[in-house]
C-alpha positions in Angstrom: 33.7 25.9 -16.8 31.3 26.1 -19.7 27.7 25.0 -19.3 26.3 22.9 -22.1 22.8 24.1 -23.1 20.2 21.3 -23.2 18.9 20.1 -26.5 15.8 22.0 -27.7 13.6 19.1 -28.5 11.4 19.8 -31.5 13.1 23.2 -31.5 10.9 24.4 -28.6 11.5 22.3 -25.4 14.7 22.2 -23.4 15.4 18.5 -22.8 17.2 18.5 -19.5 18.7 15.3 -18.0 15.9 14.5 -15.4 13.2 14.6 -18.1 15.4 12.8 -20.7 15.9 9.9 -18.3 12.1 9.5 -17.9 11.1 10.1 -21.5 9.8 6.6 -22.3 9.5 4.4 -25.3 6.5 4.6 -27.6 5.6 1.2 -29.0 2.0 0.6 -30.3 -0.3 3.6 -31.2 -4.0 4.4 -30.9 -6.3 6.7 -32.8 -6.5 10.1 -31.1 -10.3 10.5 -31.3 -13.3 8.1 -31.4 -12.7 4.4 -31.2 -9.1 3.6 -30.1 -8.3 1.1 -32.8 -10.4 2.0 -35.8 -11.5 5.1 -37.7 -15.2 5.2 -38.7 -16.4 3.1 -35.8 -18.7 4.3 -33.0 -17.3 4.1 -29.5 -19.2 4.1 -26.2 -18.2 7.7 -25.7 -19.1 9.3 -29.0 -20.2 8.9 -32.6 -17.7 7.6 -35.1 -15.0 10.0 -36.4 -14.4 10.0 -40.2 -11.5 11.2 -42.3 -12.7 14.5 -43.9 -9.3 15.3 -45.4 -6.0 13.6 -45.7 -2.6 14.6 -47.0 -2.8 16.8 -50.1 -0.1 17.7 -52.5 0.4 20.2 -55.3 3.4 19.3 -57.4 6.2 18.7 -55.0 4.6 20.7 -52.2 2.3 19.3 -49.5 -0.7 21.7 -49.2 -2.3 19.8 -46.3 0.1 18.1 -43.9 -2.2 16.0 -41.7 -5.5 14.2 -41.3 -8.7 16.1 -40.5 -11.0 13.8 -38.4 -14.5 14.9 -37.5 -17.9 13.5 -36.4 -20.1 16.5 -36.9 -19.7 18.1 -33.5 -17.1 19.5 -31.2 -16.2 18.8 -27.6 -15.2 15.1 -27.8 -12.0 13.9 -26.2 -8.7 14.2 -28.0 -6.2 11.7 -26.6 -2.5 11.0 -27.0 -1.9 8.7 -30.0 1.3 7.4 -28.5 3.2 7.5 -25.2 5.6 10.3 -25.1 6.5 13.8 -23.9 4.5 16.9 -24.3 6.8 19.6 -25.8 4.3 22.4 -26.6 0.9 23.5 -25.5 0.2 26.9 -27.2 -2.2 29.0 -29.2 -1.4 31.4 -32.0 -3.5 33.3 -34.5 -2.5 31.0 -37.3 -3.9 27.9 -39.0 -3.4 25.5 -36.1 -5.1 27.6 -33.4 -4.7 25.9 -30.0 -2.3 23.0 -30.6 -0.4 20.4 -28.6 2.8 18.8 -29.8 4.2 15.6 -28.4 7.6 14.0 -29.0 7.9 10.2 -29.1 11.0 8.1 -28.7 10.0 5.1 -30.7 10.8 1.5 -30.3 12.4 1.4 -33.7 14.9 4.1 -32.6 13.3 7.0 -34.5 12.0 10.3 -32.9 8.6 11.3 -34.1 6.2 14.2 -33.3 2.5 14.2 -33.2 0.5 17.4 -33.6 -3.1 18.0 -32.3 -4.6 21.2 -33.7 -7.8 23.2 -33.6 -8.3 22.2 -29.9 -11.0 23.9 -27.9 -9.6 26.8 -25.8 -9.7 26.2 -22.0 -9.8 22.4 -22.3 -6.2 21.3 -22.4 -4.9 19.4 -19.4 -1.2 18.9 -20.0 1.9 21.0 -19.7 5.1 21.0 -21.7 7.3 18.5 -19.9 4.5 16.1 -19.0 4.9 12.4 -19.7 1.7 10.9 -20.9 0.7 7.4 -22.0 -1.1 6.5 -25.2 -4.8 7.1 -24.7 -4.4 9.8 -22.1 -6.8 12.8 -22.6 -5.2 16.0 -23.8 -8.1 18.3 -24.7 -11.4 18.5 -26.5 -12.1 18.8 -30.2 -12.6 22.5 -31.2 -12.6 24.9 -34.0 -9.7 27.3 -33.2 -7.4 28.6 -35.9 -8.3 28.2 -39.5 -11.2 25.7 -39.2 -14.6 26.1 -40.7 -16.1 23.3 -38.6 -15.1 21.5 -35.4 -12.5 18.8 -36.1 -9.1 17.5 -35.1 -6.2 18.2 -37.4 -3.6 15.5 -36.6 -0.1 15.2 -37.9 2.7 12.7 -37.5 6.2 13.9 -38.3 9.6 12.2 -38.2 13.1 13.7 -37.7 16.7 12.5 -37.7 17.7 15.5 -35.7 15.7 15.9 -32.5 16.6 19.6 -32.3 14.9 20.3 -35.6 11.8 22.4 -35.4 8.7 20.2 -35.4 7.2 22.2 -38.2 10.2 21.3 -40.4 10.3 17.6 -39.7 9.3 15.2 -42.5 5.5 14.6 -42.8 4.2 11.1 -42.6 0.7 9.9 -43.6 -0.9 9.8 -40.2 -3.6 7.2 -41.0 -1.2 4.7 -42.6 1.2 5.3 -39.7 -1.4 4.5 -37.1 -2.9 1.5 -39.0 0.5 -0.2 -39.2 1.1 0.2 -35.4 -2.1 -0.5 -33.6 -1.9 -2.8 -30.5 -3.1 -6.4 -31.0 -5.5 -8.3 -28.9 -3.5 -11.0 -27.1 -5.1 -14.1 -25.5 -5.1 -13.8 -21.8 -7.2 -14.2 -18.7 -10.1 -11.8 -18.2 -9.2 -8.4 -16.9 -5.7 -8.4 -18.2 -6.4 -7.0 -21.7 -5.9 -3.3 -20.7 -2.4 -4.2 -19.3 -1.4 -5.9 -22.5 -2.5 -3.0 -24.6 -0.7 -0.6 -22.3 2.5 -2.7 -22.3 2.5 -2.7 -26.1 2.0 1.1 -26.2 4.8 1.5 -23.7 7.2 -0.6 -25.7 7.5 -3.3 -23.0 6.2 -6.2 -25.2 5.5 -6.6 -28.9 2.3 -7.6 -30.7 3.5 -11.2 -30.9 3.9 -11.8 -27.2 2.3 -14.9 -25.6 0.5 -13.2 -22.8 0.1 -16.3 -20.6 3.3 -17.9 -21.9 6.3 -18.6 -19.6 8.6 -15.6 -19.5 12.2 -16.1 -20.2 14.9 -14.1 -18.5 15.9 -12.4 -21.8 12.3 -11.3 -22.4 12.1 -10.0 -18.9 15.4 -8.2 -19.2 14.1 -6.3 -22.3 11.0 -5.3 -20.4 13.2 -4.0 -17.5 15.5 -2.1 -19.9 12.4 -0.4 -21.6 10.9 0.4 -18.2 13.9 1.8 -16.3 14.4 5.5 -15.9 17.9 5.6 -17.2 19.7 7.6 -19.9 18.3 6.7 -23.3 20.1 3.9 -25.1 19.4 1.3 -27.8 19.2 -2.1 -26.0 21.9 -4.6 -27.1 20.7 -7.2 -29.6 22.5 -10.1 -28.0 20.9 -11.5 -24.8 24.3 -11.7 -23.0 25.2 -8.1 -23.8 21.7 -7.0 -22.6 22.3 -8.8 -19.3 25.7 -7.2 -18.9 24.3 -3.7 -19.7 21.6 -4.2 -17.0 24.3 -5.2 -14.5 26.3 -2.1 -15.4 23.2 0.0 -14.8 22.6 -1.6 -11.4 19.3 -3.2 -12.5 20.8 -6.7 -12.1 23.3 -7.8 -9.4 26.8 -8.8 -10.4 26.2 -12.5 -9.8 23.4 -12.4 -12.5 26.2 -12.8 -15.1 25.8 -16.6 -14.7 22.0 -16.5 -15.4 21.0 -18.1 -18.7 18.9 -15.8 -20.9 16.7 -18.6 -22.3 15.9 -20.1 -18.9 12.5 -19.3 -17.3 12.3 -16.3 -15.1 11.7 -17.3 -11.5 9.6 -15.4 -8.9 12.8 -14.9 -6.9 14.5 -13.2 -9.8 11.3 -11.2 -10.6 11.0 -9.9 -7.0 14.7 -9.0 -6.9 14.7 -7.1 -10.2 11.5 -5.2 -9.2 13.2 -3.9 -6.1 16.1 -2.6 -8.1 13.8 -1.1 -10.7 11.8 0.6 -8.0 15.0 2.2 -6.7 15.9 3.5 -10.1 12.4 4.5 -11.1 10.3 3.9 -14.2 9.6 5.7 -17.4 5.9 5.0 -17.6 3.7 7.9 -16.4 1.1 5.5 -14.9 -0.6 2.2 -15.4 -3.7 1.5 -17.5 -6.4 1.4 -14.8 -7.7 3.7 -12.1 -6.7 2.7 -8.5 -9.7 0.7 -7.4 -9.9 -1.3 -10.6 -6.1 -1.9 -10.5 -6.2 -3.0 -6.9 -9.0 -5.4 -7.6 -7.2 -7.0 -10.5 -4.0 -7.3 -8.4 -5.9 -9.0 -5.6 -7.5 -11.4 -8.0 -4.2 -12.3 -9.7 -1.7 -12.0 -6.8 -4.0 -12.2 -3.7 -2.8 -8.8 -2.6 -2.8 -5.1 -3.6 0.5 -3.5 -4.5 2.3 -6.8 -5.3 5.3 -5.1 -6.9 6.3 -3.8 -3.5 5.9 -7.1 -1.7 9.1 -8.9 -2.6 8.6 -11.5 0.2 5.2 -12.4 -1.1 6.4 -12.7 -4.7 9.2 -15.0 -3.8 6.8 -17.4 -2.1 4.6 -17.8 -5.2 4.4 -21.2 -6.9 5.1 -21.7 -10.6 6.9 -19.2 -12.8 5.9 -15.6 -13.9 4.0 -15.2 -17.1 4.2 -12.3 -19.5 0.9 -11.0 -18.3 2.1 -11.1 -14.7 5.1 -9.0 -15.6 2.9 -6.4 -17.3 0.6 -6.1 -14.3 3.7 -5.8 -11.9 5.3 -3.1 -14.0 2.0 -1.2 -14.1 1.8 -1.5 -10.3 5.3 0.1 -10.1 4.1 2.9 -12.4 1.0 3.7 -10.3 -2.7 3.9 -11.3 -4.2 6.4 -13.7 -5.3 9.7 -12.2 -9.1 10.2 -12.3 -9.9 13.4 -14.0 -12.5 15.2 -16.1 -11.7 17.3 -19.1 -13.0 20.8 -18.6 -15.6 22.0 -21.1 -14.9 25.0 -23.3 -14.9 28.2 -21.4 -14.7 26.6 -18.0 -11.9 24.9 -16.0 -8.2 25.4 -16.5 -6.2 26.4 -19.4 -2.7 25.1 -20.1 -3.1 22.2 -17.7 -4.5 23.9 -14.6 -6.5 22.5 -11.8 -7.9 19.7 -14.0 -4.5 18.5 -15.1 -3.8 14.8 -14.3 -1.3 14.3 -11.5 1.1 11.6 -12.7 3.3 10.4 -9.9 5.8 8.2 -11.7 5.1 5.7 -9.0 2.4 4.5 -6.6 0.6 7.1 -4.7 0.7 7.7 -0.9 -1.8 4.9 -0.2 0.8 2.4 -1.2 3.9 4.2 0.2 6.4 3.5 -2.5 8.1 6.7 -1.6 11.4 5.6 -3.1 10.0 6.2 -6.6 11.0 9.6 -8.1 8.2 12.0 -8.8 7.6 13.3 -12.4 9.7 16.2 -13.5 7.7 18.9 -15.3 9.4 21.8 -17.1 7.3 24.6 -18.7 8.4 26.1 -22.0 5.4 27.5 -23.8 7.1 29.1 -26.8 5.0 28.7 -29.9 6.3 28.1 -33.4 5.5 30.1 -36.5 3.8 28.0 -39.1 0.7 28.6 -41.2 -1.5 25.6 -41.6 -3.9 25.2 -44.5 
């Protein structure tokens, strides 16, 4: 019996089934350095980053394939611009120097790559095979490769063939791409804003969602489909077909075939579906907040910590679930962010060593959601050959 070799995603990473099932959806995007939603704006962490150099072309040939962003110093945090899968963390004696490449399965069905180059050696905290959320730290701004000053060289590329080498994929204007896909501020109760941004970045809701609006079953079904760790598929357009697909996947019971998609979701339905989703597992690497802050928000909103695992308590709630409730509950299933510090250059771990974040793909031991599968991580550090100007 012949064995089918796994797809080499981006031409460098073997996309095996366990990883493919948990490679999530990338919805909204963030800037990889400085202020999360704007270039040229100071953030609490660092001075504003500015665009030093964009795409450049000579005749029909691109001579500079990304955006160089700098703020006059090195060492500031480089974060994932979108949620996705790390496919490469490598360093070569070429133009890019230390680089990280991520693959993104986008909400519009496309596969795109992001490239983070000139990173400071010894500061990367991810491996090939890691799932990360938009905004997660990757490394620090450096000056490796062909760089005369510290800066981040950032690229966005698009492919119609996921096995194509990332260096050969079509180049997109990274600044225009990000500006068109930033998360939107949605009206909601205090404390929920990080969950709404996170849910947009994870492809769970869109930028037009009514955060405190009543959640229909069809809207909830789309969130469940986007969240579930199941083989990648394009969700059906028709609500009834979406419901039937979820039944086939075991995410809804057989008797859910009589449920009307435009009816309001009930707490009983929500609790039932969360139990099934917990059994299957979720794609999201983690939620938006650290554990203490997340638990405090859950206690404020649901009168308990770990509400997603308390089906009995959810069923007894009055009223109906809101979109913001669903975002918090799915974040609760995903688990809190891991607290970590990026190593400084010359100290700490290379290639995602002891400082690497520990993403559990579910709640940690404190909450005892042991039925959630742990993250799969495959290492494949082969570097590509590509000169970057």
